[in-house]
C-alpha positions as semicolon CSV with decimal commas, in nm:
position;residue;x (nm);y (nm);z (nm)
1;M;0,000;0,000;0,000
2;A;0,131;0,345;-0,095
3;K;0,237;0,573;0,186
4;A;-0,023;0,845;0,256
5;T;0,088;1,205;0,210
6;L;-0,041;1,417;0,497
7;P;-0,114;1,790;0,452
8;T;0,146;2,034;0,580
9;N;-0,038;2,360;0,511
10;Y;-0,246;2,403;0,829
11;Q;-0,285;2,770;0,932
12;D;-0,385;2,949;1,251
13;D;-0,661;3,209;1,282
14;V;-0,542;3,568;1,241
15;L;-0,741;3,813;1,455
16;K;-0,798;4,173;1,353
17;S;-0,592;4,426;1,544
18;T;-0,908;4,573;1,698
19;M;-0,950;4,248;1,895
20;G;-0,643;4,328;2,103
21;G;-0,529;3,968;2,068
22;K;-0,840;3,832;2,244
23;R;-1,135;3,638;2,107
24;R;-1,487;3,768;2,168
25;Y;-1,803;3,567;2,240
26;T;-2,170;3,652;2,288
27;F;-2,445;3,470;2,473
28;T;-2,769;3,409;2,288
29;D;-3,090;3,312;2,468
30;N;-3,266;3,000;2,346
31;S;-3,643;2,938;2,366
32;D;-3,588;2,655;2,614
33;G;-3,411;2,881;2,859
34;T;-3,059;2,772;2,765
35;K;-2,792;2,995;2,617
36;C;-2,558;2,955;2,317
37;L;-2,201;3,076;2,316
38;E;-2,127;3,227;1,976
39;D;-1,794;3,345;1,839
40;A;-1,800;3,721;1,785
41;T;-1,430;3,754;1,706
42;Q;-1,332;3,950;1,399
43;Y;-1,068;3,778;1,186
44;E;-0,820;3,893;0,925
45;K;-0,795;3,526;0,818
46;V;-0,974;3,213;0,935
47;G;-0,739;2,924;0,997
48;S;-0,768;2,554;0,920
49;N;-0,987;2,301;1,093
50;F;-0,812;2,003;1,256
51;G;-1,046;1,732;1,375
52;A;-1,058;1,365;1,464
53;A;-1,016;1,252;1,103
54;D;-0,692;1,449;1,078
55;I;-0,541;1,314;1,400
56;N;-0,643;0,960;1,299
57;K;-0,453;0,999;0,971
58;T;-0,151;1,132;1,158
59;N;-0,152;0,846;1,406
60;A;-0,191;0,590;1,126
61;A;0,113;0,738;0,949
62;V;0,318;0,727;1,270
63;N;0,219;0,366;1,331
64;A;0,323;0,270;0,978
65;A;0,658;0,453;0,995
66;A;0,980;0,254;1,033
67;D;1,083;0,188;1,392
68;A;1,443;0,303;1,426
69;S;1,507;0,028;1,682
70;K;1,408;-0,231;1,417
71;I;1,658;-0,114;1,155
72;I;1,978;-0,321;1,135
73;D;2,274;-0,148;0,975
74;N;2,530;-0,429;0,976
75;V;2,520;-0,730;0,740
76;D;2,663;-0,962;1,007
77;D;2,385;-0,865;1,248
78;I;2,131;-0,919;0,970
79;A;2,267;-1,269;0,906
80;A;2,248;-1,348;1,278
81;N;1,894;-1,211;1,325
82;T;1,621;-1,471;1,383
83;Q;1,326;-1,243;1,460
84;A;1,063;-1,119;1,215
85;G;0,983;-0,751;1,176
86;Y;1,338;-0,618;1,134
87;M;1,465;-0,442;0,823
88;M;1,797;-0,364;0,656
89;G;1,922;-0,007;0,681
90;A;2,105;0,201;0,424
91;L;2,449;0,142;0,580
92;A;2,400;-0,235;0,565
93;G;2,295;-0,202;0,202
94;K;2,612;-0,005;0,131
95;Q;2,821;-0,270;0,306
96;L;2,653;-0,544;0,104
97;I;2,726;-0,364;-0,224
98;Q;3,090;-0,320;-0,123
99;N;3,115;-0,690;-0,031
100;L;2,993;-0,783;-0,380
101;N;3,314;-0,618;-0,505
102;G;3,179;-0,534;-0,848
103;F;2,995;-0,862;-0,909
104;A;2,667;-0,837;-1,098
105;F;2,385;-1,086;-1,134
106;K;2,110;-1,147;-1,388
107;E;1,867;-1,416;-1,498
108;E;1,780;-1,512;-1,856
109;K;1,542;-1,791;-1,955
110;G;1,556;-1,939;-1,607
111;V;1,939;-1,945;-1,590
112;K;2,115;-1,728;-1,330
113;Y;2,442;-1,560;-1,433
114;V;2,720;-1,383;-1,244
115;R;2,974;-1,137;-1,383
116;G;3,300;-1,029;-1,222
117;A;3,588;-0,803;-1,317
118;D;3,639;-0,980;-1,652
119;S;3,295;-0,858;-1,773
120;V;3,207;-1,208;-1,895
121;W;2,871;-1,346;-1,788
122;V;2,913;-1,695;-1,639
123;P;2,613;-1,912;-1,549
124;L;2,594;-1,998;-1,181
125;G;2,671;-2,366;-1,126
126;S;2,937;-2,363;-1,398
127;A;3,228;-2,599;-1,344
128;L;3,589;-2,486;-1,340
129;F;3,880;-2,718;-1,415
130;G;4,250;-2,662;-1,357
131;E;4,582;-2,800;-1,239
132;I;4,790;-2,741;-0,927
133;I;5,156;-2,842;-0,902
134;L;5,206;-3,038;-0,582
135;P;5,484;-2,949;-0,335
136;S;5,833;-3,046;-0,452
137;S;5,928;-3,175;-0,109
138;A;5,762;-3,283;0,212
139;N;5,612;-3,023;0,444
140;V;5,623;-2,751;0,180
141;A;5,291;-2,587;0,104
142;V;5,170;-2,459;-0,230
143;S;4,867;-2,233;-0,263
144;Y;4,631;-2,174;-0,550
145;E;4,370;-1,899;-0,560
146;L;4,049;-2,043;-0,697
147;G;3,876;-1,705;-0,717
148;F;3,547;-1,809;-0,557
149;R;3,425;-2,030;-0,277
150;P;3,293;-2,346;-0,442
151;S;2,990;-2,542;-0,334
152;K;3,180;-2,858;-0,427
153;L;3,546;-2,918;-0,504
154;C;3,731;-3,233;-0,603
155;I;4,112;-3,254;-0,612
156;M;4,277;-3,555;-0,777
157;S;4,645;-3,639;-0,773
158;N;4,768;-3,899;-1,019
159;S;5,121;-3,977;-1,121
160;E;5,300;-4,185;-1,381
161;T;5,602;-4,192;-1,151
162;Y;5,418;-4,351;-0,862
163;S;5,147;-4,611;-0,902
164;S;4,900;-4,441;-0,675
165;S;4,636;-4,174;-0,663
166;V;4,445;-3,975;-0,407
167;V;4,113;-3,797;-0,437
168;W;3,991;-3,530;-0,196
169;R;3,642;-3,390;-0,193
170;Y;3,513;-3,064;-0,050
171;E;3,151;-2,974;0,022
172;A;3,054;-2,636;0,159
173;T;2,856;-2,790;0,443
174;R;3,113;-3,054;0,542
175;G;3,459;-2,918;0,460
176;F;3,732;-3,137;0,314
177;T;3,703;-3,516;0,331
178;E;3,943;-3,778;0,198
179;Q;3,739;-3,992;-0,037
180;Y;3,992;-4,232;-0,190
181;S;4,353;-4,303;-0,105
182;Y;4,596;-4,557;-0,248
183;N;4,945;-4,647;-0,130
184;S;5,243;-4,513;-0,319
185;F;5,501;-4,728;-0,494
186;D;5,838;-4,569;-0,557
187;G;5,967;-4,834;-0,800
188;S;6,153;-5,041;-0,544
189;S;5,927;-5,075;-0,246
190;Y;5,582;-4,986;-0,129
191;T;5,566;-4,676;0,086
192;K;5,252;-4,658;0,289
193;N;5,083;-4,361;0,453
194;K;5,184;-4,103;0,197
195;W;4,984;-3,794;0,273
196;L;4,859;-3,466;0,138
197;T;4,687;-3,203;0,350
198;I;4,443;-2,962;0,191
199;T;4,316;-2,651;0,366
200;D;4,092;-2,369;0,254
201;T;4,136;-2,009;0,366
202;G;3,905;-1,759;0,206
203;F;3,918;-1,844;-0,163
204;T;4,266;-2,000;-0,162
205;I;4,340;-2,373;-0,166
206;T;4,662;-2,470;0,011
207;L;4,817;-2,815;-0,037
208;S;5,109;-2,957;0,155
209;G;5,255;-3,305;0,198
210;S;5,480;-3,563;0,037
211;L;5,249;-3,747;-0,200
212;H;5,358;-3,728;-0,566
213;K;5,612;-3,455;-0,508
214;G;5,629;-3,209;-0,794
215;E;5,346;-3,374;-0,985
216;Q;5,024;-3,214;-1,102
217;A;4,698;-3,233;-0,916
218;R;4,382;-3,169;-1,110
219;Y;4,080;-3,002;-0,959
220;F;3,715;-2,973;-1,048
221;A;3,524;-2,691;-0,881
222;L;3,150;-2,624;-0,890
223;R;3,021;-2,276;-0,817
């Protein structure tokens, strides 16, 4: 419902100077013995009437106005709020726009798209493939910036040097989980318990360990 616009042009009565700033009244006798009090004031200008209908409109507008105590101006507080009846303020909206960091969104024919700094529209849910070179020695970490936080991520290491492979899986709700792991074989003896640790900080994947040193790991990421 559209917000009602209340009048702002109410005016007071303006008495003639001969009234000396005082209103005048006369008593009139009625046939039943009662008297009427009639206004005998002389006016330069008669002001506006303000009755019950006007005050009701004013009160209705006040009741419909935003309650300052219900406005949340921080996106973190908005995310944490669990009560109905609250609303986002302008400062929270500004913070949200800044957090988007130039990203834009649109929908065409039922498909949702996102666009970043490269100005290319990419459908949400698109897969991204790539390669990460594993650490060249044990306990040395290598990081790769994915560019977005995926809903699902799979990292696979496979080597022609070693007859083994490892697959890690990431889900936004569960974190990283080791899905498959095979023992390494270095050509002369089996070496068990080879390991690779994967962590996620922000939008960067960090891998460290001794499995398939210097080899490529392939990843599949789903937005």
